[in-house]
N, C-alpha and C positions, 0 to 999 in steps of 0.2 A: 375776407376781412375779419379781423378779430377785434371785438370790442374791448375797450379798456376798463369796463365796469367789472366789479368783482363778482365772485360766486358764479351762479349759473349763467349769467349773461356772457361771461367771457367765452369766446368761441362760438357766438351766435351765428356767425357767417363763416364761410370757408376762408381760410387764410390766404392772403395774396402774397405774391413773391415779387421782389425787385424794388419796391418803393422805398425801402430803408437803404438801398444802395445808392451809388453814384448815379447821377441822371444819365450818364453816358451808357449805362448798361450794367449787367451783373458782373462781367469780368473787369470792367474799368472801375468798379467799386472797390477792387482790392488795392492794397498798397503797391506803390510803384515797384518795389524790390521783388514782390511776389510775381508781378506781371513780367519782370525782366528775367526771372529764373529760366523759363523754357527757352528764351532767346539766347541767353548766356550759355545754356547747356548745348544748344545746337552749334553755337560758335566753337565752343570748347570741343565738341565731338568732331567737327570738321577739321580743326587744327590737329587734334590727336591722330585722326585718320591719315592726314597728309604727312605728318612727321613720321608716323610708323611705316608708311608706304615707301618712304625714301625720296630722294631728290629726282629719281627718274619717273616718278608718277605725279601727275598734276591733278590735284583734288580740290583746289581752291574754288572751282566753279560750283562746288556743292554748297557754298555760302548762299546760293539762290533760295535756300529754304528759309532764310531769315526774314525777307520782306513779307511773305505770307503770314508768318507767325506774328510779326509786328502789326500787320493790319488787323489781326484778331484781338490783340491784347493791348495796343497802345493808342494814344491820341496822335493826330497827324504830325505835330512837331516832334513828338517822342519817336515816331517812325523814322523821321529824318536823322534825329540824334543817334538812333540805334544803328545807323548804317555802318557796315564793317568793311568799307572800301579800303581803308588803310590796312586792315588785317589781310585782305586779299592781296594787296601789293606786297606785304611782308612775306606771305606764303609763296608768292610768285618769285621773289628774289631767292628764297630758300630752294625752290625747285630748279632755279638756274635756267630759266627760259631765255636763252640768249640769241637764238637764230631768228631770222625774219618771220618764218612761219609761226614760230612759238609766240612772237610778239603780237602778230595779228590775231592769234587765238586769244591772247590775254586782252587785247583791246576790245575784241568782240564780247568777251566775257564781262568787261567793265561796262560796256554800253548796255548789255542785256540786264546787268544788275541794276544799273541806274534806272532803266525802264521799269523794272520790277518794283523798285523803291517808290517811284512816282505813282505807279498803279496802287501800291499799298497805301500811299497817302490819301488817294481819292476814295479807296475802299473804306479806310478808317473813318474818313469824314462822313461819307454817306451812311455808314452803319450807325454812327453816333446820332446823326439826324434822325434816322428811322427809329432808333431805340428811344430817343427822347419823345418822339411822337407817340410811340406805343405807351410810354410811361404816362404821358399826358391823358391819353384815351382812357387808360386804366384809372387814373385819378378821378376823372370826370365820372366814369362808370361807378366807381365806389361812392362818390358823393351822391349820385342819383340813387344808388341802392339804399343808402342811409336815409335819403329823403322819402323814398317809396316804402321801404321796409325797415324802419328803425328797429334795432334790437329791443325786444320787450324787457321790461324790468325783470329781475330774477324772481320777485314776488309781486303778484298782482292781487290785491285783496287777500282772500284766504287761500290762494293758489300759488304754487311755485311753478315757474315756467323756464324752459330752455328751448331755443329755437335754432335752426340751422338751415341755410339756403346755399345751394350750389348751382350756378348757371352752366348749362352745357355749351354755351357759345363762348369761344375763346375770347378773353379780355372783356366780355360784356358785363359780367358780374350780376346782371339783372335779366329777367325774362318774364315768362307768363305765370309762374307759380307765385302764390301769395299767402300770407298768414297775418293774423292780428289777434291780439288778446287785450281786452279792455275791462276795467272795473266800472260798472254802470250802476244807476239807481236800482236796477232790477237784479243785480248780481254780476259775477264775472262771466263774460261772454267771449268766446273764441271763434275764429274763422280760419279755415284752410281752403285753398281753392287752386284751380289749374285752368288757365285760359287756353282754349284751343289755338294752336299755332305758335310761332316764335317771332323773335325780332321786335321791332318797335310797335307794330300793331298789337302784339300780345302785351307789351309793356303799357301801352295806352289803355287797354281794357282792364288790366290789373289795377291801374290807378282809379279807374271808374268804380270797380267793385270795392276797393278798399275805402274810397271816399264815401260811398253809399253806406258801407258798413259802419264806419266811424260816426257818421251822422245819425243813422237810424237806431243804433243799439241804445242810445240814451233817450230816445223818444218812444220806442215801441215797447209796451209792457210784455208782449208775447213774442216768443222766438219766431212764430209763424209770420207775425207782422214784419219783422226784420227781413225774413226771406222774401216777402212780397215786395218790399222796397228795393231789395237787391234785383229781383226779377225785372221790375219796372225800369231800373237804371240800365241794366244789361240790354234789355229789349230796345230801349231808346237809343243807345249808342252803338250797338253791335252791327257789323256788316252782315250781309246775307250769308247764312251758314255758320256764323260765329257764335260760340257759346262758351260757358264757363261752368266747370263742375265745382261744387262747393259743399262743405260740411260745416254746420253751425253747432256750436256747443254752448250750453249754459250750465254753470255749476250751482247746484242747490245744496247748501250745507245741511246736514254734516256729511252725507255719503251718497248723494244722488247727482246725476247729470241728466240733462235733457238734450237730445240730439235732433237735428233736422237735416235730412238727406236731400241733396240736389245733384244726383248723378255722380257723386265722388266715391273714391275707393273707401270701404268701410274702415273705421279706426280699430285699433287693438287695445284691449284692457290687459295690462301687464300686472298680475297680482303681486303682492308683497314677496311671495316666494319665487317669483320669476315666471310662473305659468302664464301663458298668453291666450287670450280668447278674442275671436273676431266679433265685433258688435255689428251684426248684419241688421239693416233696417227692416222692420216688418212691412213698411209701405215705401218701397223705393220710388224716387221721383226723378224727373228729367233734369238735366242741367239748367242753369240759369240762361234765360234767353230762348227757351224752347217750351215754355209753359202753354203757349197758345196751341201747340200741337197735341197736347194731352187733355184727357177728360178727368174731371174730379178735382180734388184738392188734397195736397200732401198733408200728412199729419206727423208731428214730432213724436218721439218715443222716449221713455225713461230707462236708464240703466243705473245699476248700483256701482259706485266707485268708492270703495271703503278706504279709510285712512291707511296709507302705505301702498295702495294701488296706484298705478300710473296710466295715463291715457296717452297713447301714441297716435298722433295724426300725421299723415304723410301724403305725398302725391304719387302719381303713377311713374314718375321718374325712378322711384324706389321699387314700387310694386312690379313694374314691367322691365326692370333691369335684367339683362340676359348675360349669362356666362359664355365662355368659349364654346360650350357644347350646345348653345341655343336655348338652354333651359332657363326659365324665370328664376330670379333670385328667391331662395326659400326663406322668406321673411318669417313665417310662423315658426319654423324650426330653429332659426338663428337667434330670434329675440330673447328666449329664455337664457341662453348662454351669454349674450352680449349685454343685456340689461341686468340680468340676474336678480338677486333679492334687492329690495328697495334700499337705496342709500341716499345720502344727502346731495351727491354730485349728479345732477341730471345731465349737464353738459358733457361729462365724460362718457355717459352712456350713448348720447347722440353721436359723439365723435367716434366711438368704437363701432357703432352701427354703420355710419358713412364709410369708415375705413374698410369694413368688412365687405360692403357692397362694391366698392371700387376694386377691391382685391378679387372678388368673384368675377367681375366684368373684365378684369385684366387691364383696366385703365379708366380714364374719366368717363362719367356717365354720358349716354347719348341723348339724354333728355334732362331738362331742368328738374331739380329735386328740392322739395321743402319738407322739413321735419319739425314737429313740435312734440315735446314731452311735457306733460302737466300732471301735477299731483297736489293733493291737499297739503297746505303748509302746517307745520306743528302749531298747536294753539299757543 
């Protein structure tokens, strides 16, 4: 889904296909004359073959290719209207089938063609019904995604933001990966996370985490307090064995960020010249929902994020993407080329990164993926 907002927000989500076309499906969204071209071409090809073969060769039965094509390209009434029975009769008269055996052959051909046409009408009807259902499911999923993960504004306080989310579940559009960035009384705070599991349970837990984050960031003066609130919410609502990895970030002008690690993959700092550095936590902590199993207390840490530097937050759908050879996606080596020197268009960088990941894997990702790119805004 592509946002209609300008600047970095455009393209915050993966683009969807088919919604701008006719509700009957992608092919039925084309003008009628374009859909009739293959059918007319088939008819013309059969006629030409029959005429070239001469009157001693009966090729009118090859018109049986028309109903299957019509079932794929036309609406039911259009399938009936495209029937070429009269053309078959004309070719039969040309071929001069006058004896009894030839007439029986022709009558059998007509009956078979009529049956194929009837089957094509039913196939066209049920295909349209199914496609309309799929479009409705996608529409509902996109509405749910907007409600759960609304695209962030291109600028949040003193920070510019671009975000992208891609679901690995066909037509789902939403899953267990999550992100948020808010301007609070204590500064701009961001969250990226990944719920263990897939499907509706993961979506439910993602909504719990996001709700707790949006409520706590404006109340808790310390990032550790936000993490504790998230931990309590996840522990209260999670099923046995369920957990959520998360990374919390607070922006401290003019050139510092505070991070809080909860079992998530470490972020990357991409310097103004394109060089990338992994920001490893000095005190790694367990994912949300598992704090009762650990001793001690996690501590946030500070990192420098100079003007022009960018902070790349991502989930393991990117970090653990595998190519055809089974090797993990080389994020560290690809980021300098894909993001390059700092520029004004953060969304273009995220789009290039996602495209490169899918190219490396040879197709859609096998896991949900969320990406956020953040940098200081110009004064």
